[in-house]
C-alpha positions as CSV (number, residue, x, y, z in Angstrom):
1,M,67.2,91.9,58.5
2,A,66.0,95.5,58.8
3,K,65.1,94.8,62.5
4,A,68.6,93.1,63.5
5,K,70.2,95.8,62.2
6,K,67.9,98.5,64.1
7,S,68.3,96.6,67.7
8,A,72.0,96.5,66.6
9,A,72.3,100.2,66.1
10,K,70.2,100.5,68.8
11,K,72.9,98.8,71.0
12,S,75.8,100.7,69.9
13,A,74.1,103.7,70.4
14,K,73.1,102.7,74.5
15,K,77.2,101.9,74.9
16,S,78.4,105.1,72.7
17,V,75.9,106.9,75.5
18,K,76.6,105.1,78.5
19,K,80.5,106.0,77.7
20,S,80.1,109.7,77.3
21,A,77.8,109.6,80.4
22,K,80.5,108.5,82.6
23,S,83.6,110.4,80.7
24,T,81.4,113.5,81.3
25,K,81.4,112.8,85.1
26,A,82.9,115.5,87.3
27,P,86.8,114.2,89.0
28,K,87.0,113.7,92.1
29,K,88.3,116.6,94.3
30,A,91.9,116.4,94.9
31,A,92.8,115.6,98.2
32,K,94.1,117.9,100.8
33,A,98.4,117.6,101.2
34,K,98.5,114.6,104.2
35,S,100.2,116.1,107.1
36,K,102.9,113.9,108.7
37,R,101.3,111.5,111.4
38,K,102.3,112.4,114.9
39,P,103.5,109.2,116.9
40,S,101.1,109.2,120.3
41,A,103.4,110.2,123.6
42,A,102.6,106.4,125.5
43,F,104.7,104.5,122.6
44,M,107.6,107.4,122.5
45,K,108.0,107.8,126.2
46,P,111.0,106.7,127.3
47,M,110.9,102.8,129.6
48,T,113.6,101.2,131.6
49,P,113.8,97.5,130.2
50,S,114.3,94.5,132.9
51,S,117.7,93.6,133.4
52,N,117.1,90.1,131.2
53,L,116.1,92.5,128.4
54,A,118.9,94.8,129.1
55,A,121.0,91.8,128.3
56,V,119.6,91.7,125.0
57,I,119.1,95.7,124.0
58,G,121.0,97.5,126.3
59,A,120.1,98.9,129.7
60,N,119.7,102.9,128.6
61,P,115.7,103.6,129.0
62,M,114.3,104.1,125.4
63,P,110.9,104.1,123.8
64,R,109.1,100.9,122.8
65,T,109.1,101.3,119.1
66,E,113.3,101.5,119.5
67,V,112.7,98.2,121.9
68,T,111.1,96.5,119.5
69,K,113.3,97.1,116.6
70,K,116.5,96.1,118.7
71,I,114.9,93.3,119.4
72,W,113.8,92.3,115.8
73,D,117.8,93.2,115.1
74,Y,119.1,90.7,117.6
75,I,117.0,88.1,116.1
76,K,117.7,88.6,112.7
77,K,121.3,88.7,113.3
78,H,121.7,85.8,115.4
79,K,119.0,84.0,113.1
80,L,116.6,83.3,115.3
81,Q,113.4,83.1,113.0
82,D,111.8,79.6,112.7
83,N,113.1,78.6,108.9
84,K,109.7,77.0,108.2
85,N,106.7,79.2,109.8
86,R,108.8,82.7,110.0
87,R,106.4,84.0,112.8
88,M,107.9,82.1,114.8
89,I,110.7,83.3,117.4
90,N,113.1,80.5,118.5
91,A,114.6,82.0,121.9
92,D,118.3,81.7,122.5
93,D,119.1,81.5,126.2
94,K,119.3,85.3,126.7
95,L,115.9,85.5,124.7
96,K,114.3,82.0,126.9
97,A,115.3,84.3,130.3
98,V,112.7,87.8,128.3
99,F,110.0,85.1,127.2
100,G,109.8,83.2,130.5
101,G,111.4,80.0,129.6
102,K,109.9,79.4,126.5
103,K,111.6,78.1,123.7
104,Q,109.7,79.3,121.2
105,V,106.7,81.8,120.6
106,S,104.8,83.7,118.0
107,M,105.9,87.3,117.2
108,F,102.6,88.6,118.0
109,E,103.5,87.1,121.6
110,M,106.5,88.1,121.7
111,T,105.9,91.8,121.5
112,K,103.1,91.0,124.7
113,L,106.0,89.5,126.6
114,V,108.6,91.8,126.4
115,S,106.2,94.5,127.5
116,K,106.4,93.1,131.0
117,Q,109.6,93.5,131.3
118,L,109.5,97.3,130.3
119,K,108.4,99.7,133.3
């Protein structure tokens, strides 16, 4: 029994040493204050939409980021997202012209097709 008590005491001593070693670690360096990220100049350059795309978002030149936002606003306003698979967009008559005649496209394919409509 004396051995059992000694081994138990050793184990608890090891645990307390490990715990104290963890707590004595130096605190991590404080992170530098994050500066706001600048948007890429290419994304912010105003682009002119084609006539098909202008029917959906308007004819004024705007950055690609704004074009994407306006298309999503249009999709949500007209409830064109597929109910079962939310990544798919069902095209109405205006969007079908933008999507090259396709009835349904994925949201990733949509950005590719829309970029072709910008100059």
